[in-house]
N, C-alpha and C positions, 0 to 999 in steps of 0.2 A: 498972613490974614487967615484967621480961622473961619472955615465955611460954617454957615448957619445950619443947624440940624433942623429938619422938619418937626414941627410940634405934633405930638401924639393926638389922635383924634379920640375923644373920650367915648368909651363904650357904654352904651345904655345898659342899665341893669334890667334884668328880665322882670317882666310885670308879675306882681303877686297873683297867685291863683285865686285870690278872693277879690281882685279888682276887675273892672270891666265886664266882659261878657260872662265869666263864671258867677259873678253877682247876679246877673239876669237869670242865669240857670237856676240858682237858689230860689229866687222869687218865683220863677216859673214852676218849680217843683212844689212849692207851698200852695200856689194857686191850683195846680193840678190836684193836690191832695184835698183841698176844699171842695173842688168841683166833684171829685169822685165821692166824697162824703155826702154832698147833696144828691147826687145821682142814686146812691144806695138808699138814702132816706126816702126819696120820692118813690123809688121802685118798691121798697118794702111797704110803703103805704098805699100805693095804687095798684101794684101788679102782683108781687110775690106774696105779701102777707106772711112772711116767715117768722117775724116777731110782731108783737103788738106794737103799732106805730108810736105809742107813747114812749117805748124803750129806745127808739133810734130818732131822736129829733135831728133836724137838719141844721146847717149853720145859720139859717135865717132865724129860727126859733132861738138858738143860743145867743145870737146877736141881740134879739128883742129882750131876752132876760137880762143881758148886760146893760142895755139902755135903761130898763126899769130899775135895776139895782143901783146904777149910777145916779139916777134922778133922786132916789131915796137917800143916797149917801152910803148905804150899806157896804157896797163894793169897795169904795175908798177906804172905809174903816176897816174892813177885813184885809185889804191889801197892806195897809199900814201896820197892822197888828202882825201879820206874817213876816213882813220884811224886817220889823223891829227884832223878832225873835230870831230869825235866821242871822241877821247881821251880828247881834249880840253873841249867839252861840258860836257862830263861825269865827268871830274875832277872838273869843277865848280859846277855841280849838286851835287857831292859827298861831297864837302866841305860845301856848303851852307845847304844842307840837314842835314848834321851831326850837324853843329853848331846850326841851327834853331830847329832841333829836340831835341837836348839836353837842350837848352834854354827853350823851351815850356814845356818840361817834368819836368823840375826842378823849374820853376818859375810860380806859379799859375796865377798872373795877366797877364803875357804874354800869357798863354794858353787862358785865357778868351778873350783876345784881338784878337789874330791871328788865333787861331784854326778854328773857324767858316769861316773865310775868305779862309783859305787854303783849307778847306774841300769843299767850294763852287767851287773854281778854279779847284780843283781836278776832279770835275764831268764833266768839260767842255773838250771835246776831244781835245788834243794838236793841231791837224790839223786845228782846227778852228782858231788858232792864227797865222798859218804860213803866210797868206797874210799880216797880220798886222806886223809880224816881219820883212818882206821884206820891207814894207813901213817905218818902224821905223829905221832899221839898214842898209838898202840899200841891194843891190844884192851881196855883197862881202862875206867874210868869217863870219863876225860878226853876220849876220842874221841867218846863219846855226848853228853856235856854241850856240847863244842865244836860238834858237828853241830846240836844243838837251838838253841844260841845263834845260830849262823849263819843258820839257817832262820827264826827268830823275829825276828831284828834288823830285817829289811826292813819288815815292816808297821809295827813300832813307829817306826822311823826316818821312814817316809813320813807317817804320821798326825801325828807330832810336827812334822815340817817344815811340813806344810800348815796345821796349827793355828796355829803361831806366825806363819807368813808372812801368814796372812789375818786376824789380829787387827784389829779396827776401829781404823783410824789416828786417829780422833777421840779414843778413849780414851788413846792414847799421846800425842797432842798436848796433851790436857787435863792429864795427869799431869805433862808437861814444863813446861807453862806455870805449874804451881804450885811448880815448883823441884825436882821429883823428879830424882835422879840416874839414870843409865842402868841401873845394877844394881837400884836400886829399882823402876824401871819394869818391868824384866824380872821381878822377883820378885813384885810386887804387882799388876801390870797384865797383862803379856803371858801369863805362865804360868797364871793363873787363867782368863783368857779362852780359852786354848787347851786347857784341862783336859778339856772333852768330847771333843776329838779324841784327846787322849792316852789317856784311858780306853778309847775304841773301839780304839786301837792295842794296848793291853794285852790286850783281849779276843780280838782277831785273832791276836796273837802266841801267846797261850796255846792257842788252838784249833790253830794250826799246830804248836805244840810237841808236842801229843798225836799229831798226824798223823805227824810224822817220827820220834817215839820208837819206834814199832813197827817201822819199817823199820831203824833203827839196832840194835835188839835182835834183828832177824833175822840180821844180819851177824856180830856179835861180842859175845855176851853168854851168860852162863850163869845169868841170872835176869832177871826182868821179865815183864810180860805179852806183849811181842812174842816173847820166848824161848818163853813158854808156847805161843803160836799156832804158831810154827815147830816146836817139839818135837812138838806134836800132829800136825802135817802129816806129820812123819816116820813117825809110827806110825799114821796114818790115824784119829785120834781126833776126829771131828767135833764132839762135844759139848764137848770141851775147847777146840777152836778157836773155837767160837762163844762159849764162856764168857769167853775172853781178850778177844775184840772187844767183848762186851757190857760187861764190867767197865770197859774202857778208855773206852767211851762214857759210862758212868754217872759215872766220875770226872771226865771232861771236862765233862760237863753240871753237876755239882755246883760245880766251879771256876767255870764261866761264871755260875752263879747267884750265887755269892758276889760276883763282880765286878758283876753287875747290881744286886744290893742295895747295894754300895757306891756305884755310880753314882746310884741313886735317893736315897740319903742325902745325897750331896754336892750334887745338883741337885734339891732339893725344890721349887724354884720351877717346874719343868717338870712339868706335869700328866701323871702316869702314867709319867714317865721313858721311856727308850728300851727297845725290845724287842730 
Protein backbone atom coordinates (compact mmCIF):
# COMPACT_ATOMS: atom_id res chain seq x y z
CA UNK A 1 0.00 0.00 0.00
CA UNK A 2 1.40 3.33 -1.08
CA UNK A 3 1.07 6.00 1.60
CA UNK A 4 -0.74 9.17 0.63
CA UNK A 5 1.45 12.19 0.24
CA UNK A 6 0.25 15.37 1.90
CA UNK A 7 -1.06 17.89 -0.59
CA UNK A 8 0.98 21.04 -0.99
CA UNK A 9 -0.57 24.15 0.42
CA UNK A 10 -0.87 26.81 -2.28
CA UNK A 11 1.31 29.80 -1.62
CA UNK A 12 -0.40 33.12 -1.98
CA UNK A 13 1.17 35.43 -4.51
CA UNK A 14 2.48 38.70 -3.19
CA UNK A 15 0.09 41.57 -3.47
CA UNK A 16 0.82 44.03 -6.24
CA UNK A 17 2.29 47.30 -5.12
CA UNK A 18 -0.61 49.05 -6.82
CA UNK A 19 -3.31 47.22 -4.86
CA UNK A 20 -4.72 47.90 -1.42
CA UNK A 21 -2.97 50.40 0.80
CA UNK A 22 -0.49 51.70 -1.84
CA UNK A 23 -3.52 52.78 -3.90
CA UNK A 24 -4.71 54.76 -0.89
CA UNK A 25 -1.27 56.36 -0.66
CA UNK A 26 -1.51 57.47 -4.29
CA UNK A 27 -4.92 59.04 -3.70
CA UNK A 28 -3.63 60.69 -0.55
CA UNK A 29 -0.64 62.18 -2.39
CA UNK A 30 -2.97 63.72 -5.01
CA UNK A 31 -5.26 65.10 -2.29
CA UNK A 32 -2.24 66.51 -0.48
CA UNK A 33 -1.06 68.22 -3.66
CA UNK A 34 -4.48 69.81 -4.23
CA UNK A 35 -4.58 70.97 -0.61
CA UNK A 36 -1.09 72.48 -0.89
CA UNK A 37 -2.09 74.21 -4.11
CA UNK A 38 -5.15 75.69 -2.36
CA UNK A 39 -3.08 76.87 0.61
CA UNK A 40 -0.51 78.56 -1.65
CA UNK A 41 -3.26 80.28 -3.64
CA UNK A 42 -5.03 81.56 -0.52
CA UNK A 43 -1.77 82.64 1.14
CA UNK A 44 -0.68 84.53 -1.97
CA UNK A 45 -4.06 86.26 -2.18
CA UNK A 46 -4.55 87.16 1.49
CA UNK A 47 -1.09 87.20 3.14
CA UNK A 48 2.04 87.21 1.02
CA UNK A 49 0.97 88.98 -2.22
CA UNK A 50 4.09 87.61 -3.92
CA UNK A 51 2.24 87.38 -7.25
CA UNK A 52 -0.89 89.02 -8.53
CA UNK A 53 -3.73 86.79 -7.19
CA UNK A 54 -4.99 86.43 -10.77
CA UNK A 55 -1.82 84.52 -11.66
CA UNK A 56 -2.31 81.79 -9.03
CA UNK A 57 -5.95 80.67 -9.06
CA UNK A 58 -6.88 77.96 -6.60
CA UNK A 59 -8.41 74.57 -7.38
CA UNK A 60 -11.88 75.96 -6.65
CA UNK A 61 -11.57 78.58 -9.40
CA UNK A 62 -10.26 75.97 -11.86
CA UNK A 63 -13.12 73.63 -10.95
CA UNK A 64 -15.65 76.42 -11.54
CA UNK A 65 -14.08 77.15 -14.93
CA UNK A 66 -14.42 73.46 -15.77
CA UNK A 67 -18.11 73.50 -14.85
CA UNK A 68 -18.74 76.56 -17.03
CA UNK A 69 -16.94 75.08 -20.03
CA UNK A 70 -18.71 71.76 -19.56
CA UNK A 71 -22.12 73.44 -19.56
CA UNK A 72 -21.33 75.24 -22.80
CA UNK A 73 -19.99 72.02 -24.36
CA UNK A 74 -16.67 73.64 -25.24
CA UNK A 75 -14.65 71.44 -22.91
CA UNK A 76 -16.09 68.25 -24.39
CA UNK A 77 -15.38 69.46 -27.95
CA UNK A 78 -11.80 70.35 -27.09
CA UNK A 79 -11.23 66.99 -25.38
CA UNK A 80 -12.63 65.07 -28.37
CA UNK A 81 -10.47 67.08 -30.80
CA UNK A 82 -7.28 66.51 -28.81
CA UNK A 83 -7.92 62.80 -28.19
CA UNK A 84 -8.71 62.23 -31.87
CA UNK A 85 -5.44 63.84 -32.97
CA UNK A 86 -3.41 61.97 -30.35
CA UNK A 87 -4.95 58.58 -31.16
CA UNK A 88 -4.52 59.07 -34.92
CA UNK A 89 -0.92 60.28 -34.67
CA UNK A 90 0.01 57.73 -32.03
CA UNK A 91 -1.55 54.88 -34.00
CA UNK A 92 0.39 55.86 -37.11
CA UNK A 93 3.62 56.15 -35.11
CA UNK A 94 3.07 52.82 -33.35
CA UNK A 95 2.47 50.97 -36.62
CA UNK A 96 5.39 52.49 -38.53
CA UNK A 97 7.73 52.31 -35.54
CA UNK A 98 6.93 48.63 -35.03
CA UNK A 99 7.35 47.69 -38.70
CA UNK A 100 10.52 49.71 -39.26
CA UNK A 101 12.00 48.60 -35.94
CA UNK A 102 11.46 44.91 -36.70
CA UNK A 103 12.77 45.30 -40.25
CA UNK A 104 15.93 47.16 -39.21
CA UNK A 105 16.60 44.70 -36.38
CA UNK A 106 16.24 41.60 -38.56
CA UNK A 107 17.81 42.72 -41.84
CA UNK A 108 21.39 43.96 -41.62
CA UNK A 109 21.54 45.88 -44.96
CA UNK A 110 18.47 47.87 -43.94
CA UNK A 111 20.07 48.67 -40.59
CA UNK A 112 23.23 49.95 -42.27
CA UNK A 113 21.16 52.10 -44.62
CA UNK A 114 18.51 53.60 -42.33
CA UNK A 115 19.70 53.47 -38.72
CA UNK A 116 22.21 56.37 -39.02
CA UNK A 117 19.56 58.59 -40.67
CA UNK A 118 16.99 57.77 -38.00
CA UNK A 119 19.50 58.42 -35.23
CA UNK A 120 20.31 61.80 -36.80
CA UNK A 121 16.66 62.80 -37.03
CA UNK A 122 16.02 61.57 -33.50
CA UNK A 123 18.53 64.11 -32.19
CA UNK A 124 16.54 67.02 -33.64
CA UNK A 125 13.79 68.34 -31.30
CA UNK A 126 10.37 67.60 -32.84
CA UNK A 127 9.26 71.20 -32.28
CA UNK A 128 11.84 72.30 -34.84
CA UNK A 129 9.75 70.60 -37.54
CA UNK A 130 6.37 71.99 -36.46
CA UNK A 131 6.46 75.12 -38.70
CA UNK A 132 7.48 72.96 -41.66
CA UNK A 133 4.67 70.48 -40.91
CA UNK A 134 2.18 73.35 -41.09
CA UNK A 135 3.64 74.54 -44.42
CA UNK A 136 3.70 71.02 -45.87
CA UNK A 137 0.30 69.76 -44.69
CA UNK A 138 -1.62 72.98 -44.04
CA UNK A 139 -3.38 74.13 -40.88
CA UNK A 140 -5.89 71.29 -40.86
CA UNK A 141 -5.79 67.98 -39.02
CA UNK A 142 -3.10 66.46 -41.25
CA UNK A 143 -0.30 68.68 -39.94
CA UNK A 144 -1.10 67.92 -36.29
CA UNK A 145 -1.43 64.18 -36.85
CA UNK A 146 1.79 64.09 -38.89
CA UNK A 147 3.63 66.07 -36.19
CA UNK A 148 2.48 63.71 -33.44
CA UNK A 149 3.36 60.67 -35.56
CA UNK A 150 6.84 62.04 -36.23
CA UNK A 151 7.51 62.77 -32.55
CA UNK A 152 6.12 59.47 -31.27
CA UNK A 153 7.81 57.34 -33.93
CA UNK A 154 11.28 57.43 -32.39
CA UNK A 155 10.62 55.91 -28.94
CA UNK A 156 8.53 53.21 -30.60
CA UNK A 157 11.27 52.49 -33.13
CA UNK A 158 14.09 52.41 -30.57
CA UNK A 159 12.35 50.13 -28.07
CA UNK A 160 11.22 47.75 -30.82
CA UNK A 161 14.70 47.68 -32.33
CA UNK A 162 16.37 46.96 -28.99
CA UNK A 163 13.72 44.43 -27.98
CA UNK A 164 14.05 42.41 -31.18
CA UNK A 165 17.84 42.74 -31.40
CA UNK A 166 18.45 41.41 -27.89
CA UNK A 167 16.11 38.42 -27.91
CA UNK A 168 17.83 35.45 -26.30
CA UNK A 169 19.61 33.65 -29.18
CA UNK A 170 19.08 30.31 -27.42
CA UNK A 171 15.35 30.66 -28.07
CA UNK A 172 15.94 31.37 -31.75
CA UNK A 173 18.35 28.46 -32.16
CA UNK A 174 15.99 26.11 -30.34
CA UNK A 175 13.10 27.03 -32.65
CA UNK A 176 15.33 26.69 -35.73
CA UNK A 177 16.56 23.26 -34.60
CA UNK A 178 12.94 22.13 -34.41
CA UNK A 179 12.43 23.07 -38.05
CA UNK A 180 10.72 26.44 -37.63
CA UNK A 181 10.87 28.71 -40.67
CA UNK A 182 12.22 32.29 -40.34
CA UNK A 183 8.76 33.85 -40.46
CA UNK A 184 7.50 31.43 -37.80
CA UNK A 185 10.51 32.22 -35.62
CA UNK A 186 9.77 35.93 -35.97
CA UNK A 187 6.08 35.50 -35.21
CA UNK A 188 6.17 32.93 -32.44
CA UNK A 189 9.57 33.50 -30.81
CA UNK A 190 11.08 36.92 -31.51
CA UNK A 191 8.00 39.15 -31.26
CA UNK A 192 6.64 37.56 -28.05
CA UNK A 193 10.10 37.83 -26.46
CA UNK A 194 10.37 41.48 -27.53
CA UNK A 195 6.84 42.34 -26.42
CA UNK A 196 7.82 43.87 -23.03
CA UNK A 197 10.05 46.39 -24.80
CA UNK A 198 7.37 47.08 -27.40
CA UNK A 199 4.78 47.81 -24.70
CA UNK A 200 7.25 50.17 -23.02
CA UNK A 201 7.72 51.92 -26.36
CA UNK A 202 3.97 52.30 -26.73
CA UNK A 203 3.73 53.97 -23.33
CA UNK A 204 6.63 56.31 -24.07
CA UNK A 205 5.22 57.19 -27.48
CA UNK A 206 1.80 57.90 -26.01
CA UNK A 207 3.25 60.20 -23.35
CA UNK A 208 5.23 62.08 -25.99
CA UNK A 209 2.10 62.37 -28.13
CA UNK A 210 0.31 64.27 -25.38
CA UNK A 211 3.43 66.38 -24.86
CA UNK A 212 3.60 67.61 -28.46
CA UNK A 213 -0.12 67.93 -29.19
CA UNK A 214 -0.37 71.00 -26.97
CA UNK A 215 2.38 72.73 -28.96
CA UNK A 216 0.74 71.72 -32.24
CA UNK A 217 -2.59 73.18 -31.12
CA UNK A 218 -0.85 76.39 -30.09
CA UNK A 219 0.25 77.08 -33.66
CA UNK A 220 -2.61 76.12 -35.96
CA UNK A 221 -5.87 75.03 -34.39
CA UNK A 222 -9.34 76.31 -33.61
CA UNK A 223 -10.15 73.52 -31.14
CA UNK A 224 -8.42 71.23 -28.69
CA UNK A 225 -6.97 71.59 -25.21
CA UNK A 226 -3.84 73.30 -26.52
CA UNK A 227 -6.04 75.84 -28.29
CA UNK A 228 -7.94 76.34 -25.03
CA UNK A 229 -4.69 77.10 -23.18
CA UNK A 230 -3.44 79.47 -25.87
CA UNK A 231 -6.80 81.23 -26.17
CA UNK A 232 -6.87 81.68 -22.38
CA UNK A 233 -3.38 83.18 -22.50
CA UNK A 234 -4.60 85.76 -25.01
CA UNK A 235 -7.36 86.89 -22.66
CA UNK A 236 -5.37 86.36 -19.44
CA UNK A 237 -7.73 83.67 -18.10
CA UNK A 238 -5.51 81.70 -15.73
CA UNK A 239 -8.19 79.26 -14.47
CA UNK A 240 -8.92 78.27 -18.08
CA UNK A 241 -5.21 77.80 -18.81
CA UNK A 242 -4.75 75.53 -15.79
CA UNK A 243 -7.95 73.68 -16.67
CA UNK A 244 -6.59 72.80 -20.12
CA UNK A 245 -3.27 71.65 -18.67
CA UNK A 246 -4.88 69.56 -15.92
CA UNK A 247 -7.38 67.89 -18.26
CA UNK A 248 -4.53 67.03 -20.66
CA UNK A 249 -2.62 65.47 -17.79
CA UNK A 250 -5.64 63.49 -16.60
CA UNK A 251 -6.31 62.09 -20.09
CA UNK A 252 -2.66 61.14 -20.50
CA UNK A 253 -2.69 59.48 -17.08
CA UNK A 254 -5.80 57.45 -17.94
CA UNK A 255 -4.33 56.26 -21.23
CA UNK A 256 -1.13 55.26 -19.46
CA UNK A 257 -3.14 53.32 -16.88
CA UNK A 258 -4.89 51.44 -19.70
CA UNK A 259 -1.54 50.41 -21.12
CA UNK A 260 -0.31 49.46 -17.65
CA UNK A 261 -3.33 47.20 -17.17
CA UNK A 262 -2.75 45.68 -20.60
CA UNK A 263 0.88 45.07 -19.69
CA UNK A 264 -0.08 43.44 -16.39
CA UNK A 265 -2.58 41.19 -18.18
CA UNK A 266 -0.11 40.13 -20.86
CA UNK A 267 2.70 39.49 -18.40
CA UNK A 268 0.97 37.88 -15.44
CA UNK A 269 4.09 35.85 -14.76
CA UNK A 270 5.88 39.01 -13.65
CA UNK A 271 5.02 39.73 -10.03
CA UNK A 272 3.43 43.13 -9.78
CA UNK A 273 4.17 44.05 -13.42
CA UNK A 274 5.99 47.21 -14.32
CA UNK A 275 5.34 50.60 -12.84
